[in-house]
N, C-alpha and C positions, 0 to 999 in steps of 0.2 A: 402468605409465605413470609412470616416474620423471622426474626433471628433464631427463635427456638427451633426452627426447622433445619438449621444449618447442619447440626450434628447428624440428623437423619440422612441428609444429602450425602455427607461424607461416608457414612456407614454403608450407603448403597453401592459403593465401589468395592474396596477390598479391606481386609482386616490386618491389624498389626499386633504382633505378639510382644515386641520390645522396642524401645526407642531410646535415643540419646541426643546429645548435642553435636555441633559441628566445630571443626577447628582445623588448623594446618597440620596436625599430626594424624591425619586420617589413616595413613598406612599402618599405624600402630594400633588402630582401634576398629579394624574391620570396615574400612572405608570403601570408596568407589571401586577400587581395583580388586576387591576381594569378594566377588559375588557369591562365593561358596558360603560365606558367613552371613549373607543376607537372610532376613526372616522370610518365611513362606507367605505371610499375609500382613496387612497393615490395617489397624482399626483406630478410628478417632472417636472421642478424644483420647489422646495419648495418656498413658499412666504417668509419665514424667514429661515436663516441658522440653521440647526440642527447639533450640535457638539457632538462628542462621543470620549471617551477615549478607546483606543484599545491596547491590549497586543498581540504581534505577534512575529514571528521568522524572523531573518535576512536570506536572501538568499545569503549564503556566507558572503560577506561583504556589500551587497546591502540592502538598507532600503526601505520599501514601501513608506516612506515619500518623497523619491526622484524619485519615479517610475512614468514615464510620463503617462502610461495607467491609473494607479490608480488616479493620480492627475486630469486627464481629466474627468474621469467618476464621480468623486466626485464633481468637479467644476460645471459640467453640471447639476447635481442634486441639487446643493446648499446644499451639505452635507460636513461636515468637520470631519476629523479624526485626533486625537492627539495620536501619537504612543509611546508605550514603547516596543522597539525591542530588542531581546536578541539573542545571538548566539545559534546555535543548540545544542552545547554541554552543555549549561546551561539551556536549555528550561524548563525541568521538575522541576528542583530545584527552579528556579526563579519563575516559575508559581505557584508552591505550596507555596512559601514564600509570594507571593503577595496575594494569597487567604487567607492564615492563618493570615495575617496582618489585614484583614478586609477592607483594602483600595484597593479594586480590581476595575478593569475598567468596563465600560459598555459592552465591547465586548472582547471575546477571539477569535482570528483569527489564524488558523493554529497553535494551541497551544498544540497539541499532546494529546488530551483527548481520553482515552479509554472508552468503555462502562462502565467499573467498576468506572472510575472517574466520569462519568456523573451520574451514579446511586447514588454515594456518594454525590456529590455536588448538585444534583437535590433534593435529599431527605432532604438536609440541607437548601434548599430554596435559595442557592446562584445562581444556574442556573435556569432559568425560563422555564416552559413548553412551547413548541412551536407549538404543533400540531394544535391548533385552529388558531393561528396566521398564520401558513403556509396555511391552507385551505382558510383563509380569504384574505390574502395579498400576497400570493406567487402562482399565477396560473401556472407559468412555472414549478416550483418544484412539485406542486400538480399533474400536468399532468404526469410528469416523474415517480413519485412514483406510481401513479395508473397504468401506462403502464408497469412498471417493477415489479409490486407487491412488492415494496420496503419498504413500511411502516414498516413492521415487523423488518427489519434490523436496523431500527433507534429507535425502541421502547424499553424503559428500563423496568425493572421488575415491576415497579409501574404503567406501562401503559402509561407513558408520553414520549414525544420526547424532548430531551434537546439540540439537535444540528442539524445543516445543514450538508449534506453529500457532498462528491465528488462522482459524478456518471460517471463511465467509462464503457468501453466495458468489457464484461465478459471474463476474461482470467484465466490462470492457477493460482492456489492458492499457489503453491510452487515455489521456485527458479527453473529456467529452467536448464535442463541438456544440455550442449553444447558439441557436438561431432565433432571432426575434420574431415570434409568432404574431405579436401585435402589429408589427410593421408589415408582415405578409398580409394580414387582414386589412390594414389601412390601404394597401395598394392593390388589393384583390388578387394576390399572388398565391400559387399553390406551393406546398413544400417541394423543394427540388429533388429530383430523382437521378440526376446525372451531373457531371462537372459542367457541361454546357448550361444546364438549367441553373446550377448554383451561380455561375458567372452572371447570368441575366438577372437573378434575384439581387445579387450584391450590387450590380450596376444600377438597378432600379432604386436600391436603398440610397445610393449616392446622389442620384439625379432627381428624384421625385418627391422630396420632402416627406420621407417615410414616417417621421415622428409627428407630422402634422402641425408644427408650430409656426409655419409660415416662412421658415428659413431653410431653403434647400441646400445650404452649405454647412450645416453643423452636424450632420450625420457622419459617423465613422462606420462604414459597412463591415469591416473586419479588422480586428487588432490582435496582436500577439505580443510577447514579451521576450526578454533575454533568457528567461527560464522556461516559459511555456511557449515553445517556438513554432514558427509557421510550418515546419516539417511534420507537424501533427496532421496536416492536410493529407498526408500520404495514406491515411486509412480510407480515403475516398478514391484511390487510384487502383482499386480492384486487386489488391494484394493483401494477404494475411501477414501483416508487417510486425516484426518483432522490434519494437522501438529501442530497447536498450542496446541490442547488438547491431541494429540497422540491417538485419537479414530478413529474407523471406524465401520460402520454397516456391519457385516460379516454374510451373510445368514440371514439378518433381525435382528440379535442380536447385540446390542451395545458391542463393544469389546475394551478393553484397549490393544493396539497393543504391547507395550513393554513386556508384559508377555504372549504373544500368540505364537503359533507354527510358525506363519508367521514371527514374529520377530526373532525367533530362526533360521529360515532359512536365514533371512537377515544377522544375525551375522556370520553364517557359510560362506555365500558368501563373506562377507567383509573380514573375516579372510583368506580365500583362496586368495583374491586379495593382501592382505598385505604380507602374508607369501611368495608369489611368486614374490614379488617386483613389482607388477602391481600398487598397491595403493601407492601413495607418502608416504615415511617414515615420513614426517612432517605433514601428513593429520590431525592429532588430535591436533596439537599444534600451527601451524603457524597462524599468524594474517591474516585477509582478505587482507590487503594491500600488504602483502608479495606475495600472489597469483598474484595480478596485476603486481607486480614488475617482477616476474618470467615470466609471460605471455607476457609482453611487451619487455623482454630482448632478445627474440629469439623464433624460432619455435620449442618449446619443449613440449607443452601441448597437450595431446590427447583428454582430456575431463575435464570438470569442471562444477561447478554450479555457476550461477550468474543471476542477473536480466536481464542483456544484455551481450552478448559476448564481446562487445567493452569495457566494464568496466574492463575486465581482460586482453584481448589481444590487446586493442587499436583499434582505428577507421580504421587503415589501414588493419587490419587482421581479423576483426570480421566476414566478409562474407566467411571466410574459414570454419566456424563452422555452423552446423545445430542444431536446437532444436530437440531433440530425443523424438518422441511421446511415451506416455505410451503404453505398449504392449497390454493391454486391454483398447481400447480407450474409451469405455463406462464408465470405472471407473477412468478416468483421473480427479483428483480433480480440480474443478473450483472455483474461487472466485465469489462472488455475483456481483462484479462490483460496489458495493455501500459501501463507506467508511464513517462511521459516525465520528463525533468529529471535523469537520473542522472549524465550527464557532458556538459559543455559546453566549448567551446573559445573563447577570447577572441581579439580582434584583436591581442593581444600576442604570439601564437604565430607563429613564423616559418615553421614547416613543419607545418601541420595534417595533411597527408596521412599523415605518420608516425604521429601520434596516432590517427587514424581507422583505419589499417591495423593498428596494434598492438591496439587495443581490439576490433577485429572478431573476434579469436580467441575471445572469450568468448561468441560467438553460435553456436558449434558445440557439438555434444554433448560433445566432449572438453574444450573451453574452459569450458563451463558447469560441468563437474565440477571444474576448477581453481578457479573462482570460489566454488562452494558447498562443496566438500569438501577442497580443498587438494591436496597431493601424495600420490600412492599410495606406500605404504610409509613415509611420514613422518607424515601426519595421519590417513590411513585405509588400510584394506587389504581385499582380497577374502578371503572364506571359501570353504571347500571346497564348500558348497552353492550357491555362486553369488551369495550376498548380500554386502553390504559392511558393515564396522563402522568406527567411529572407533577410532583408536589412542590410548588414554588411559594415564595413568601414565608418560608420557614427558616429555621436555623441553618439549613443546608444550602440556602441560596434564594436570592430574590428573583432570579430568572432561570430559564432552562440552561443557559450556558454555565451559570455558576453552579447549579446543582450537579451537572455532569462533570464539571471540572473538579469540584471539591469532594464529591461523595460517591461517584461510581469509579470502578477500578480501571476500566478500559482507557478513559481519557482520550488524549489526542494521538497517542502512539500505539502501534500494533501490540496487542496483548495476547498472552497464551490462553485462548478461549475460543468457543464457537459462537457465531452470531445466531441467536435463537430465532426460531420461526415467529415466536410471539412478538418480537420487536417489529417485524415487518408486517405481520398480518393483523395486528390488533392495536397499532398505534393510533391514537385519536388525532384526527386532522386539526382539531381545535387547539391542541396544546403545542403541536409543532408541525404546522402545515408544510413548512419548507422541507422537513425531513421526509414526510409522506410523499410529497411531490417528487423529490429527488429519487426516492426508492422506486416510484412508478416509472420515471424516465429511465433509470438504470435497468430495470427489468425489461422495459421495452427494447432497449438496445441489445440486451444479452439473450434475447429469444433465439437468435441464430448466431452463427460464428464458430470460431475454432481457436484453440491454443496454437499460436503460430509455429512453434518449434517443439521437438521432443526435449527431454532433459539432456543437456549436453554437459559432460563433465571434463575437467581439465586437470592435468598434472600441475604440481606446484610451479614448475618452471613455465609452463604454458600460461597459467593464470597470472604469473608475474609479468610475462611478456604482454599479455592483453592489457593488464592494468597500467603498464608503462607506456605503451604505444597508442592505445585507443583515445585517451583524452586529447592529445595533440591532433590526431587524425580527425576526430569529430569537430574540434574547434576550427580546423582549417576548412572542413566542408561547410560549416555554418558561415564562416567568413566569405567563402566563395559564393555561396548562394546570395548573401547580402550584396556582394559586389556586382553580381550580374543583375539582380533585381533593381538595384538603384542606378544602374547604367554605367558603373565604373568599368565593367568588363562586358564584352559581347559574348554571348553563350557559344555560338558556333566557332568563334575565333579562339576561345579560351578552353574549350572542353577537353581537348586532347592533352593540353599542358596540365590542366587540373588533375586528370586521371594519372598522368605520369608523376606528378608531385606526390599524390597519395601513395603511389607505389614506392617512390623514393623514401617516403616517411615510414615504410614498413607494412603497408596494407597487404601485400602479397604474403607476408609472414603471418599476420594475424588471420587472414582468410584461410590459410592452410591449416591453422589450428582449429578454426571453426569447422572447416570441411571434414577434418579427421574426426572431430568430436561428433559431428552430425552423422557421418557414415557409421560410426560405432553405435550411435543411438538408434538408428533405423535398421540395424541388422535383423 
């Protein structure tokens, strides 16, 4: 699958009769708002070059303008992108400044749009509706969304779709809890299947020299951080927990978990861990990068939360850790596998149908390979046993991380594409054993479970209320948990005051919004 096959891939979609450039005078040129003037079909390569301004994120220090895969796909289609690329730390600030200036680009690519953002900028007419364009010019994406019943996950409160998604395998919706299997083996322990068993395992990690170095006091049985917090343990309290909203449907009733008896039990459990020295004393305050520094300095961590174990303990030690399944597997919270906001088109774009048709290639198996792996023979290659490997030690990179950063499109941010089956099913363990192991563990976790809540839509006013009140309410809840766990407050003496304080901060108002949206969704 060399570059010469790119044109064939694009032609497999739909065909174009005419093409042009983009600019801020779209309304005068048959632009986004004039679907009657759109061509019936789109074919690549275009007869004339179509040029677009693109706002996007750097992948580390690597820019898409220098990316061999992106350069090849654009050139074969006779499409040109002019990039404004920003660092991840500056993404949201600079994106919002560009929008507010009125001099925004044709395309926002990997620009960090949330559904709230898209509701806002869609209602203002800055982002254009895409649902009709997708059905007309994006057959690959249309088929995927039909198959996955994914349209609802992209649809804003006004009924429009304002972005392309990333479509991945359905996996856990919360950070994974990684448990040290080597320590379990050292102590002759079994994988825990209940909270009581988990407590006994963690207690043994603390007291019985689990790492076998002769020092029974250097083990940290469980750690968390100020970003990856101890409330991730709630996935083990037999609820299908929606972490962002802190909601769950308990016995068919929508429940705000931080004021429930379930949460009270969680705080009791966490306090027990902290008071007995099982939970890291820095668990409420340390930065996430500190967890990684500790994990990679030596064999001292019994368990922790992270997207992948290698992010905390390094690539040499990650397979010492297993992902611990939820104790009630049917209630394990799963994500949808569909992430909106990865590519949006603005009203500055004169010919959005070309953009839609070009990006649609990434929703085929072959196009997903381009996005995730790059070009066969350049960035990756097939082996005799049918597996594939990265090509390292070339002009594209001296290691896997560099090849992925510089020469594949997906990079570190969500990309408008599908994760291809080939990635998962044929990756060579020798070239990236950590990725293979992580995929195996994720698949194990996702074999059962459910998406916690239906799609809940909010009016602009309600969305603003949630955005205004929720951060302070969440921060107060986190502070309260830390105060109880560390002994600054007694749970029984402080619980009612804690619940009242949340209500005074507007909890009843936001829960009413959640409940109305939930009731509407389950009608």
